Backbone bond lengths (Angstrom), bond angles and torsions (degrees), N, CA, C in turn:
res aa  C-N    CA-C-N  psi(-1)  N-CA   C-N-CA  omega(-1)  CA-C   N-CA-C  phi
1 M - - - 1.465 - - 1.528 109.53 -
2 A 1.301 116.94 124.61 1.458 120.92 -178.53 1.523 110.54 -66.00
3 R 1.310 115.42 142.30 1.458 120.30 178.91 1.525 108.74 -87.18
4 L 1.324 116.28 119.29 1.458 121.51 -177.98 1.519 109.83 -112.34
5 P 1.344 117.55 154.08 1.469 119.90 173.14 1.519 109.84 -57.91
6 S 1.331 116.66 150.95 1.464 121.33 -176.35 1.523 112.47 -56.34
7 A 1.339 116.87 -42.04 1.470 120.01 -178.39 1.525 110.73 -63.75
8 E 1.325 117.18 -40.05 1.459 120.81 179.32 1.530 110.47 -68.69
9 R 1.314 116.79 -37.65 1.468 119.98 178.42 1.524 110.26 -66.68
10 R 1.330 117.51 -39.33 1.468 120.71 176.82 1.533 110.59 -62.05
11 R 1.332 115.55 -41.88 1.467 119.08 178.37 1.525 110.22 -62.55
12 Q 1.328 116.37 -43.05 1.467 121.12 179.40 1.533 110.91 -61.07
13 L 1.318 117.02 -44.55 1.461 121.06 -179.80 1.528 111.76 -68.66
14 T 1.334 116.17 -36.50 1.459 119.73 178.70 1.524 110.90 -64.81
15 E 1.322 116.79 -45.14 1.466 120.11 178.01 1.528 110.71 -64.20
16 A 1.327 117.19 -36.83 1.468 120.78 176.38 1.529 110.31 -64.58
17 A 1.342 116.42 -39.46 1.466 120.30 178.52 1.520 110.86 -64.76
18 I 1.330 117.20 -39.34 1.468 120.63 177.88 1.523 110.00 -61.18
19 R 1.321 116.82 -45.43 1.468 120.03 179.27 1.528 111.07 -63.00
20 A 1.327 116.87 -46.05 1.457 120.65 -177.37 1.524 112.02 -66.75
21 M 1.333 116.35 -43.51 1.469 120.30 -179.20 1.520 111.32 -68.33
22 T 1.325 116.82 -37.40 1.466 120.37 177.68 1.525 110.20 -64.22
23 R 1.296 116.56 -39.57 1.466 121.61 -177.87 1.532 112.68 -77.54
24 D 1.350 116.85 -44.34 1.462 121.10 -169.00 1.521 114.37 -107.45
25 G 1.331 117.29 -12.94 1.460 120.32 -175.17 1.520 110.71 91.49
26 V 1.318 116.58 152.62 1.468 121.45 -175.82 1.530 112.58 -64.34
27 P 1.346 119.82 -49.52 1.474 119.00 -176.36 1.526 113.65 -61.78
28 R 1.333 117.40 -30.70 1.463 120.57 -176.46 1.527 113.00 -89.91
29 T 1.322 116.76 -3.95 1.462 119.99 178.88 1.525 109.37 -91.77
30 T 1.321 116.38 121.63 1.461 121.97 -178.67 1.521 110.18 -108.00
31 T 1.310 115.50 165.24 1.462 119.30 175.80 1.527 110.40 -60.73
32 R 1.330 116.57 -34.48 1.467 120.50 179.46 1.532 110.56 -66.15
33 S 1.342 116.02 -42.23 1.465 118.52 -178.97 1.528 111.47 -69.68
34 I 1.332 116.73 -31.89 1.467 120.10 177.05 1.522 110.08 -67.99
35 A 1.330 116.36 -43.72 1.465 120.23 177.89 1.529 110.22 -60.30
36 A 1.333 116.67 -42.36 1.466 120.43 178.72 1.526 110.68 -64.22
37 E 1.339 116.80 -40.87 1.465 121.06 178.46 1.528 110.99 -60.68
38 A 1.334 115.95 -37.01 1.466 121.19 -179.00 1.525 112.49 -84.13
39 G 1.341 116.32 -11.83 1.460 119.78 -179.22 1.511 113.62 74.50
40 V 1.351 116.46 33.51 1.463 120.83 179.10 1.526 108.97 -128.27
41 S 1.303 116.13 168.78 1.461 120.35 178.64 1.521 110.28 -78.61
42 L 1.323 115.97 160.34 1.463 120.78 178.50 1.524 110.90 -62.95
43 S 1.317 116.76 -32.74 1.465 119.90 179.33 1.527 111.33 -64.36
44 V 1.336 116.52 -33.43 1.465 120.09 176.96 1.520 109.85 -65.27
45 F 1.347 116.56 -41.98 1.468 119.97 177.90 1.525 109.98 -57.79
46 H 1.338 117.02 -49.17 1.463 120.22 -175.96 1.531 111.72 -70.02
47 Y 1.311 116.80 -21.68 1.466 119.68 174.62 1.524 110.05 -71.87
48 C 1.336 116.03 -36.02 1.467 120.79 -176.10 1.519 113.28 -85.18
49 F 1.330 117.18 -32.44 1.464 121.37 -177.27 1.525 109.74 -128.60
50 A 1.332 115.74 124.50 1.456 120.13 -178.25 1.525 112.29 -75.21
51 S 1.345 117.02 -21.29 1.460 120.00 -176.63 1.518 110.21 -157.99
52 K 1.329 115.86 165.38 1.458 120.24 175.69 1.530 109.96 -67.60
53 Q 1.320 116.96 -31.49 1.462 120.51 176.88 1.528 110.17 -59.03
54 E 1.318 116.19 -44.73 1.463 121.02 -179.74 1.525 110.41 -62.86
55 L 1.324 116.29 -39.43 1.464 120.44 178.27 1.521 110.68 -64.32
56 I 1.333 117.85 -46.71 1.458 121.54 -177.82 1.522 110.64 -61.21
57 E 1.323 117.22 -40.59 1.470 119.49 178.00 1.532 110.00 -63.46
58 S 1.328 116.62 -38.47 1.461 120.26 177.45 1.524 111.13 -65.54
59 V 1.326 117.00 -38.36 1.466 121.30 178.12 1.523 110.42 -63.04
60 I 1.331 116.95 -47.08 1.470 121.23 -179.50 1.527 110.50 -61.26
61 T 1.333 116.14 -46.00 1.464 120.91 -179.42 1.522 111.03 -62.46
62 T 1.323 116.38 -40.38 1.463 120.68 -177.47 1.521 111.66 -69.16
63 I 1.335 117.54 -44.01 1.462 119.83 178.93 1.529 109.76 -61.61
64 T 1.327 116.88 -43.51 1.462 120.17 177.59 1.526 110.35 -59.47
65 G 1.322 115.93 -42.04 1.459 120.42 179.55 1.512 113.57 -62.94
66 H 1.346 116.63 -31.08 1.465 120.28 -180.00 1.526 111.70 -56.85
67 Y 1.347 116.54 -44.54 1.469 117.54 -176.44 1.522 113.29 -95.91
68 V 1.326 117.83 -22.85 1.468 119.03 178.95 1.528 110.47 -64.48
69 A 1.318 117.21 -37.39 1.461 120.11 178.49 1.524 110.78 -60.15
70 L 1.336 116.55 -39.02 1.460 120.73 179.05 1.531 111.31 -68.24
71 V 1.335 115.81 -40.78 1.465 120.05 -179.65 1.524 110.19 -66.83
72 R 1.319 117.19 -42.05 1.475 120.41 178.83 1.525 110.75 -56.15
73 E 1.320 115.90 -44.27 1.455 120.55 179.90 1.527 110.54 -66.62
74 A 1.330 116.51 -37.51 1.469 120.88 -174.74 1.524 112.68 -70.72
75 I 1.333 117.51 -28.59 1.466 118.21 -173.96 1.526 112.48 -93.60
76 R 1.315 116.12 28.34 1.468 118.34 168.35 1.533 107.57 -62.86
77 P 1.320 118.47 148.41 1.472 120.81 -174.43 1.519 112.85 -56.54
78 R 1.324 115.50 133.71 1.465 122.38 175.83 1.525 108.61 -118.11
79 E 1.305 116.49 -171.03 1.467 119.83 -173.63 1.522 111.68 -60.82
80 T 1.336 116.36 -39.64 1.466 120.25 177.89 1.516 109.50 -128.28
81 L 1.329 115.23 158.19 1.465 119.94 177.58 1.523 110.58 -62.65
82 R 1.330 116.28 -37.69 1.461 119.00 179.80 1.526 110.99 -60.00
83 E 1.331 116.85 -42.90 1.460 120.54 179.81 1.531 110.70 -63.15
84 T 1.310 116.41 -36.81 1.462 120.83 179.37 1.523 110.31 -66.68
85 V 1.334 116.14 -47.03 1.462 120.77 179.36 1.526 110.88 -62.63
86 R 1.323 115.88 -43.06 1.474 120.06 -179.64 1.521 111.36 -62.36
87 A 1.327 116.62 -38.85 1.463 120.71 178.78 1.529 111.11 -64.07
88 G 1.326 116.36 -37.36 1.457 119.90 177.81 1.517 112.08 -64.64
89 F 1.335 116.30 -45.53 1.466 119.69 177.64 1.527 111.01 -63.02
90 Q 1.331 116.73 -39.26 1.462 119.80 -179.58 1.524 111.51 -64.73
91 A 1.326 116.78 -39.96 1.464 120.48 179.28 1.533 110.44 -62.15
92 Y 1.332 116.09 -43.44 1.457 119.41 176.96 1.520 110.44 -62.72
93 W 1.328 116.12 -45.08 1.457 120.45 -175.95 1.530 111.72 -66.37
94 D 1.315 116.63 -36.02 1.460 120.36 176.99 1.522 110.54 -61.94
95 H 1.334 116.38 -36.56 1.471 119.68 178.17 1.527 110.47 -68.78
96 V 1.329 116.74 -41.99 1.475 120.09 177.40 1.528 109.93 -58.86
97 S 1.315 116.55 -46.43 1.463 121.17 -178.12 1.522 112.18 -64.36
98 A 1.332 116.02 -37.82 1.461 120.41 -176.89 1.521 113.08 -82.30
99 H 1.335 116.74 -25.92 1.473 120.60 -175.75 1.532 111.28 -132.31
100 P 1.327 118.19 58.47 1.467 119.55 -178.00 1.523 113.03 -61.08
101 G 1.335 116.73 -31.67 1.459 119.51 -179.65 1.512 112.94 -61.91
102 E 1.330 116.97 -39.58 1.464 120.10 178.16 1.517 110.74 -63.68
103 H 1.319 116.44 -41.50 1.463 119.54 -178.01 1.525 110.82 -72.69
104 M 1.331 116.93 -34.74 1.462 120.12 173.35 1.530 109.92 -60.34
105 L 1.321 115.31 -39.69 1.456 120.26 -179.98 1.525 111.81 -61.57
106 T 1.339 117.66 -36.48 1.464 118.56 -178.96 1.524 111.44 -61.95
107 Y 1.337 117.65 -36.94 1.470 120.63 177.64 1.527 110.87 -70.26
108 E 1.321 115.61 -38.69 1.464 119.11 178.80 1.531 110.55 -65.33
109 L 1.323 116.61 -38.44 1.456 120.12 178.05 1.531 111.26 -64.40
110 T 1.332 116.50 -38.80 1.465 119.90 177.45 1.519 110.67 -60.83
111 Q 1.331 116.80 -50.10 1.457 121.26 -179.62 1.527 111.19 -62.05
112 Y 1.323 116.07 -42.34 1.466 120.46 179.68 1.530 110.36 -60.88
113 A 1.342 116.26 -46.11 1.456 120.02 -178.12 1.535 111.54 -64.75
114 L 1.331 116.44 -38.25 1.466 119.62 -179.28 1.526 112.02 -69.18
115 R 1.325 117.11 -29.20 1.467 120.82 -176.78 1.525 113.45 -92.67
116 E 1.322 117.24 -21.10 1.459 120.79 -175.32 1.529 109.87 -91.81
117 P 1.345 118.05 117.11 1.470 120.09 -179.48 1.526 111.87 -55.12
118 G 1.325 115.55 131.75 1.451 120.81 179.74 1.515 114.38 89.82
119 F 1.334 117.26 -7.24 1.456 120.90 -178.96 1.531 112.16 -107.05
120 E 1.340 116.82 -2.78 1.466 120.34 -172.24 1.522 112.90 -56.09
121 H 1.327 116.43 -35.82 1.466 119.63 -177.95 1.518 112.28 -63.26
122 L 1.349 117.64 -22.88 1.458 120.37 179.75 1.524 111.30 -69.07
123 A 1.334 116.41 -36.53 1.466 119.65 177.08 1.528 109.76 -64.75
124 R 1.317 116.24 -42.85 1.467 119.57 178.36 1.524 110.42 -63.99
125 R 1.332 116.19 -43.50 1.461 119.68 179.89 1.523 110.66 -63.15
126 Q 1.326 116.84 -36.37 1.458 121.22 179.15 1.517 111.19 -58.96
127 Y 1.337 116.65 -47.46 1.462 119.82 -177.48 1.522 112.38 -77.52
128 E 1.320 116.70 -27.85 1.466 118.69 171.81 1.531 109.79 -65.32
129 M 1.338 115.86 -36.85 1.455 120.33 179.03 1.523 110.80 -63.71
130 Y 1.334 116.62 -39.20 1.464 119.52 177.95 1.531 110.37 -60.69
131 C 1.333 116.20 -44.80 1.474 119.79 178.91 1.532 111.41 -65.15
132 D 1.336 116.04 -41.44 1.465 119.86 178.54 1.527 110.52 -61.70
133 T 1.328 115.37 -39.27 1.463 119.90 -179.60 1.520 110.98 -63.10
134 Y 1.333 116.93 -45.05 1.463 119.55 178.78 1.522 111.38 -66.55
135 T 1.316 116.93 -34.89 1.461 119.72 176.29 1.522 110.44 -60.60
136 E 1.338 116.51 -43.45 1.459 120.56 179.01 1.527 111.62 -65.27
137 L 1.338 116.48 -39.99 1.465 119.67 179.60 1.528 111.34 -67.16
138 I 1.339 116.61 -39.15 1.466 120.42 176.45 1.525 109.90 -62.64
139 D 1.330 115.97 -43.22 1.470 119.71 179.06 1.528 110.88 -63.08
140 Q 1.340 116.22 -37.52 1.473 119.11 176.73 1.519 110.71 -61.73
141 L 1.316 117.02 -43.34 1.459 120.70 178.00 1.524 111.54 -62.96
142 R 1.320 116.11 -40.91 1.458 119.58 -177.21 1.523 111.67 -68.53
143 R 1.338 117.03 -27.12 1.463 119.86 177.92 1.527 111.90 -75.42
144 T 1.315 116.83 -24.81 1.468 120.30 -174.54 1.521 113.41 -109.30
145 T 1.333 117.40 -10.89 1.462 121.37 -178.03 1.514 108.95 -137.19
146 D 1.324 117.45 136.09 1.462 120.97 179.55 1.523 110.34 -84.10
147 F 1.322 116.68 110.16 1.463 120.35 175.11 1.529 109.71 -157.81
148 E 1.307 114.77 160.11 1.464 122.00 175.64 1.516 108.48 -114.85
149 L 1.328 115.71 140.28 1.460 120.13 176.15 1.519 109.73 -87.17
150 T 1.336 115.95 143.83 1.469 120.02 175.74 1.521 111.14 -92.55
151 V 1.339 117.17 -2.80 1.467 122.27 176.14 1.521 107.61 -132.53
152 P 1.341 118.99 155.85 1.471 120.68 178.05 1.533 111.27 -62.83
153 V 1.308 116.61 147.97 1.463 121.22 -179.42 1.529 112.09 -55.35
154 P 1.352 120.57 -45.61 1.469 119.16 -179.82 1.531 113.09 -60.34
155 V 1.330 116.24 -33.94 1.472 119.81 179.03 1.528 109.66 -68.85
156 L 1.324 116.80 -46.76 1.459 120.16 -179.81 1.530 110.88 -64.29
157 A 1.332 117.09 -40.30 1.464 120.50 -179.32 1.527 110.69 -62.91
158 R 1.329 116.60 -44.13 1.469 118.40 179.82 1.517 111.29 -69.50
159 Y 1.309 116.91 -36.41 1.466 120.44 176.81 1.528 110.61 -61.11
160 L 1.330 116.67 -46.63 1.461 120.30 -179.48 1.522 111.20 -64.62
161 A 1.327 116.79 -38.66 1.461 120.36 178.79 1.525 110.61 -64.19
162 A 1.334 116.64 -44.71 1.466 120.48 179.80 1.522 111.16 -66.81
163 M 1.321 116.45 -39.26 1.460 120.69 -177.93 1.524 111.08 -65.95
164 T 1.328 117.34 -49.11 1.458 119.42 -178.59 1.523 111.53 -69.49
165 D 1.324 116.83 -31.67 1.463 120.79 176.43 1.531 110.44 -61.95
166 G 1.329 116.47 -48.81 1.458 120.43 179.57 1.510 113.05 -67.32
167 L 1.331 116.04 -38.94 1.460 120.42 -179.76 1.528 110.70 -65.52
168 T 1.328 116.00 -40.70 1.463 120.09 179.40 1.520 110.88 -64.19
169 L 1.322 117.39 -43.21 1.461 120.19 179.56 1.525 110.84 -63.54
170 N 1.334 116.47 -39.32 1.469 120.31 175.91 1.525 110.82 -58.79
171 F 1.328 116.71 -43.32 1.459 120.69 179.62 1.533 110.81 -63.57
172 L 1.326 116.53 -43.05 1.465 120.25 -178.51 1.523 111.46 -64.64
173 V 1.330 116.65 -32.55 1.472 120.40 -179.57 1.520 111.47 -82.64
174 L 1.339 116.74 -45.99 1.465 121.11 -171.55 1.528 113.66 -91.57
175 G 1.335 116.38 -20.74 1.453 119.17 -179.23 1.514 112.63 84.51
176 D 1.319 115.12 178.04 1.456 121.56 -177.31 1.528 110.76 -79.24
177 D 1.308 116.91 139.74 1.463 121.43 172.44 1.526 108.21 -154.12
178 T 1.287 116.55 -173.38 1.474 120.31 -172.50 1.525 113.71 -80.80
179 T 1.332 118.32 -4.41 1.466 119.70 -175.13 1.520 113.30 -84.03
180 W 1.333 118.35 -17.13 1.458 118.98 -170.35 1.521 112.79 -65.80
181 T 1.327 117.73 -35.39 1.464 119.56 178.36 1.520 110.57 -61.89
182 S 1.325 116.71 -43.84 1.467 120.44 179.26 1.525 110.73 -66.03
183 I 1.331 116.98 -35.83 1.467 120.33 178.47 1.524 110.12 -65.69
184 L 1.335 117.18 -44.64 1.459 120.14 178.28 1.523 111.22 -63.38
185 D 1.334 117.11 -37.19 1.467 120.42 176.21 1.530 110.70 -62.84
186 T 1.324 116.45 -42.33 1.469 120.96 -179.72 1.519 111.03 -63.83
187 I 1.335 116.16 -44.21 1.465 120.46 178.81 1.527 110.23 -63.31
188 T 1.328 116.38 -41.80 1.465 120.37 178.87 1.525 110.92 -60.41
189 D 1.327 116.11 -43.91 1.467 119.99 179.25 1.526 110.64 -61.88
190 H 1.329 115.74 -40.34 1.462 119.14 -178.88 1.523 110.72 -66.45
191 V 1.333 116.47 -47.53 1.463 119.83 -179.24 1.523 110.61 -64.65
192 S 1.328 116.88 -40.16 1.470 119.95 178.65 1.519 111.25 -62.37
193 G 1.321 116.78 -28.34 1.449 120.97 178.39 1.520 113.73 -74.73
194 L 1.329 116.25 -9.06 1.464 120.62 179.08 1.517 113.01 -92.88
195 V 1.342 116.05 4.27 1.459 119.24 179.27 1.520 109.71 -128.43
196 R 1.319 114.72 156.61 1.464 121.16 174.65 1.521 106.72 -122.22
197 E 1.308 116.70 117.75 1.462 120.87 179.51 1.528 109.21 -72.54
198 E 1.343 114.32 138.82 1.465 119.60 176.86 1.534 109.06 -74.40
199 T 1.312 116.12 141.00 1.463 120.09 -179.71 1.531 112.32 -112.50
200 G 1.325 115.27 10.96 1.471 118.64 178.86 1.507 110.93 101.09
201 P 1.339 118.63 179.49 1.475 122.41 -177.33 1.509 112.15 -67.42
Protein backbone atom coordinates (compact mmCIF):
# COMPACT_ATOMS: atom_id res chain seq x y z
CA MET A 1 0.00 0.00 0.00
CA ALA A 2 1.50 3.32 -1.06
CA ARG A 3 2.17 5.79 1.71
CA LEU A 4 0.19 8.97 1.09
CA PRO A 5 0.18 12.31 2.95
CA SER A 6 -2.49 12.43 5.65
CA ALA A 7 -4.55 15.08 3.83
CA GLU A 8 -4.59 13.00 0.64
CA ARG A 9 -5.55 9.87 2.57
CA ARG A 10 -8.41 11.76 4.25
CA ARG A 11 -9.62 12.90 0.84
CA GLN A 12 -9.44 9.33 -0.45
CA LEU A 13 -11.42 8.00 2.52
CA THR A 14 -13.97 10.80 2.27
CA GLU A 15 -14.64 10.07 -1.40
CA ALA A 16 -14.89 6.35 -0.55
CA ALA A 17 -17.40 7.20 2.19
CA ILE A 18 -19.48 9.22 -0.29
CA ARG A 19 -19.58 6.27 -2.68
CA ALA A 20 -20.42 3.77 0.06
CA MET A 21 -23.06 5.94 1.73
CA THR A 22 -24.68 6.80 -1.60
CA ARG A 23 -24.86 3.12 -2.49
CA ASP A 24 -25.70 1.55 0.90
CA GLY A 25 -27.22 4.36 2.96
CA VAL A 26 -25.72 6.12 5.98
CA PRO A 27 -26.86 3.72 8.76
CA ARG A 28 -25.54 0.65 6.92
CA THR A 29 -22.17 2.20 6.09
CA THR A 30 -19.51 1.29 8.66
CA THR A 31 -15.96 2.46 9.14
CA ARG A 32 -14.87 -1.03 8.06
CA SER A 33 -16.85 -0.84 4.82
CA ILE A 34 -15.44 2.62 4.08
CA ALA A 35 -11.89 1.38 4.62
CA ALA A 36 -12.60 -1.56 2.30
CA GLU A 37 -14.08 0.81 -0.31
CA ALA A 38 -10.90 2.90 -0.15
CA GLY A 39 -8.65 -0.17 -0.20
CA VAL A 40 -6.95 0.63 3.11
CA SER A 41 -6.80 -0.99 6.52
CA LEU A 42 -9.16 -0.03 9.33
CA SER A 43 -6.20 1.32 11.28
CA VAL A 44 -5.54 3.80 8.47
CA PHE A 45 -9.14 5.03 8.74
CA HIS A 46 -8.82 5.57 12.50
CA TYR A 47 -5.51 7.34 11.98
CA CYS A 48 -7.16 9.81 9.60
CA PHE A 49 -10.49 10.30 11.39
CA ALA A 50 -10.89 10.41 15.16
CA SER A 51 -14.65 9.77 14.97
CA LYS A 52 -17.56 9.09 12.66
CA GLN A 53 -18.73 12.64 13.37
CA GLU A 54 -15.49 13.98 11.92
CA LEU A 55 -15.94 11.79 8.84
CA ILE A 56 -19.54 12.93 8.28
CA GLU A 57 -18.52 16.59 8.48
CA SER A 58 -15.80 15.88 5.91
CA VAL A 59 -18.35 14.17 3.66
CA ILE A 60 -20.74 17.14 3.84
CA THR A 61 -17.94 19.63 3.17
CA THR A 62 -16.64 17.59 0.24
CA ILE A 63 -20.02 17.16 -1.46
CA THR A 64 -20.65 20.90 -1.13
CA GLY A 65 -17.22 21.55 -2.61
CA HIS A 66 -18.00 19.37 -5.62
CA TYR A 67 -20.64 21.78 -6.93
CA VAL A 68 -19.42 25.05 -5.43
CA ALA A 69 -16.31 24.88 -7.59
CA LEU A 70 -18.53 24.62 -10.67
CA VAL A 71 -20.72 27.53 -9.56
CA ARG A 72 -17.70 29.73 -8.83
CA GLU A 73 -16.45 29.18 -12.36
CA ALA A 74 -19.91 29.76 -13.85
CA ILE A 75 -20.51 33.14 -12.23
CA ARG A 76 -17.66 34.91 -13.96
CA PRO A 77 -19.00 38.28 -15.20
CA ARG A 78 -21.19 38.11 -18.30
CA GLU A 79 -22.92 40.78 -20.35
CA THR A 80 -25.68 41.24 -17.77
CA LEU A 81 -26.02 40.41 -14.10
CA ARG A 82 -29.04 38.26 -14.89
CA GLU A 83 -26.99 36.13 -17.28
CA THR A 84 -24.32 35.70 -14.61
CA VAL A 85 -26.85 34.66 -11.96
CA ARG A 86 -28.60 32.30 -14.38
CA ALA A 87 -25.29 30.64 -15.25
CA GLY A 88 -24.62 30.02 -11.57
CA PHE A 89 -27.99 28.37 -11.03
CA GLN A 90 -27.51 26.28 -14.17
CA ALA A 91 -24.10 25.04 -13.00
CA TYR A 92 -25.61 23.94 -9.69
CA TRP A 93 -28.56 22.33 -11.43
CA ASP A 94 -26.34 20.46 -13.87
CA HIS A 95 -24.53 18.93 -10.89
CA VAL A 96 -27.83 17.90 -9.28
CA SER A 97 -28.96 16.28 -12.53
CA ALA A 98 -25.65 14.48 -13.05
CA HIS A 99 -25.13 13.39 -9.43
CA PRO A 100 -28.55 12.88 -7.80
CA GLY A 101 -27.13 10.26 -5.45
CA GLU A 102 -24.77 12.75 -3.83
CA HIS A 103 -27.59 15.21 -3.27
CA MET A 104 -29.86 12.47 -1.93
CA LEU A 105 -27.07 11.64 0.50
CA THR A 106 -27.02 15.19 1.86
CA TYR A 107 -30.67 14.84 2.97
CA GLU A 108 -29.99 11.44 4.47
CA LEU A 109 -27.04 12.85 6.40
CA THR A 110 -29.25 15.63 7.78
CA GLN A 111 -31.87 13.16 9.00
CA TYR A 112 -29.21 10.84 10.41
CA ALA A 113 -27.53 13.67 12.32
CA LEU A 114 -30.84 14.92 13.74
CA ARG A 115 -31.82 11.45 14.96
CA GLU A 116 -28.44 10.26 16.25
CA PRO A 117 -27.68 11.49 19.80
CA GLY A 118 -24.56 13.64 19.83
CA PHE A 119 -24.64 14.27 16.08
CA GLU A 120 -27.27 17.03 16.04
CA HIS A 121 -24.69 19.79 15.68
CA LEU A 122 -23.63 18.31 12.33
CA ALA A 123 -27.05 19.02 10.82
CA ARG A 124 -26.83 22.61 12.02
CA ARG A 125 -23.29 22.93 10.71
CA GLN A 126 -24.42 21.53 7.36
CA TYR A 127 -27.04 24.24 6.88
CA GLU A 128 -24.78 26.95 8.23
CA MET A 129 -22.27 25.83 5.60
CA TYR A 130 -24.88 26.27 2.87
CA CYS A 131 -25.51 29.86 4.03
CA ASP A 132 -21.77 30.54 4.31
CA THR A 133 -21.29 29.22 0.79
CA TYR A 134 -23.93 31.55 -0.65
CA THR A 135 -22.44 34.45 1.28
CA GLU A 136 -19.07 33.74 -0.35
CA LEU A 137 -20.64 33.46 -3.81
CA ILE A 138 -22.52 36.75 -3.33
CA ASP A 139 -19.27 38.40 -2.24
CA GLN A 140 -17.56 37.01 -5.35
CA LEU A 141 -20.25 38.57 -7.52
CA ARG A 142 -20.00 41.88 -5.72
CA ARG A 143 -16.24 41.99 -6.31
CA THR A 144 -16.64 41.47 -10.05
CA THR A 145 -19.94 43.25 -10.76
CA ASP A 146 -21.17 46.66 -9.61
CA PHE A 147 -24.55 46.28 -7.91
CA GLU A 148 -26.37 47.04 -4.68
CA LEU A 149 -28.49 44.54 -2.81
CA THR A 150 -31.99 45.52 -1.71
CA VAL A 151 -31.82 42.96 1.13
CA PRO A 152 -29.01 42.20 3.64
CA VAL A 153 -26.49 39.60 2.50
CA PRO A 154 -27.33 37.14 5.35
CA VAL A 155 -31.01 37.27 4.38
CA LEU A 156 -30.30 36.65 0.70
CA ALA A 157 -27.81 33.87 1.51
CA ARG A 158 -30.30 32.03 3.71
CA TYR A 159 -33.07 32.54 1.17
CA LEU A 160 -30.92 31.07 -1.61
CA ALA A 161 -29.90 28.14 0.59
CA ALA A 162 -33.52 27.37 1.48
CA MET A 163 -34.69 27.80 -2.10
CA THR A 164 -32.11 25.50 -3.66
CA ASP A 165 -32.55 22.98 -0.85
CA GLY A 166 -36.29 22.74 -1.50
CA LEU A 167 -35.89 22.76 -5.26
CA THR A 168 -33.34 19.95 -5.13
CA LEU A 169 -35.58 17.79 -2.95
CA ASN A 170 -38.47 18.38 -5.37
CA PHE A 171 -36.26 17.19 -8.23
CA LEU A 172 -35.18 14.07 -6.32
CA VAL A 173 -38.81 13.18 -5.58
CA LEU A 174 -40.49 14.17 -8.86
CA GLY A 175 -37.68 13.50 -11.30
CA ASP A 176 -36.63 15.40 -14.39
CA ASP A 177 -39.21 17.04 -16.63
CA THR A 178 -39.56 20.04 -18.90
CA THR A 179 -40.55 22.51 -16.16
CA TRP A 180 -37.16 22.89 -14.48
CA THR A 181 -35.75 25.34 -17.03
CA SER A 182 -38.75 27.63 -16.56
CA ILE A 183 -38.43 27.30 -12.77
CA LEU A 184 -34.75 28.27 -12.88
CA ASP A 185 -35.64 31.23 -15.12
CA THR A 186 -38.30 32.34 -12.62
CA ILE A 187 -35.89 32.08 -9.69
CA THR A 188 -33.26 34.00 -11.65
CA ASP A 189 -35.74 36.78 -12.39
CA HIS A 190 -36.70 36.97 -8.73
CA VAL A 191 -33.12 37.08 -7.47
CA SER A 192 -32.15 39.62 -10.14
CA GLY A 193 -34.98 41.79 -8.88
CA LEU A 194 -33.33 41.93 -5.46
CA VAL A 195 -30.34 43.86 -6.76
CA ARG A 196 -29.78 47.23 -8.36
CA GLU A 197 -26.92 47.40 -10.84
CA GLU A 198 -24.66 50.43 -10.52
CA THR A 199 -24.67 52.68 -13.58
CA GLY A 200 -21.63 54.76 -12.69
CA PRO A 201 -21.26 58.21 -11.05
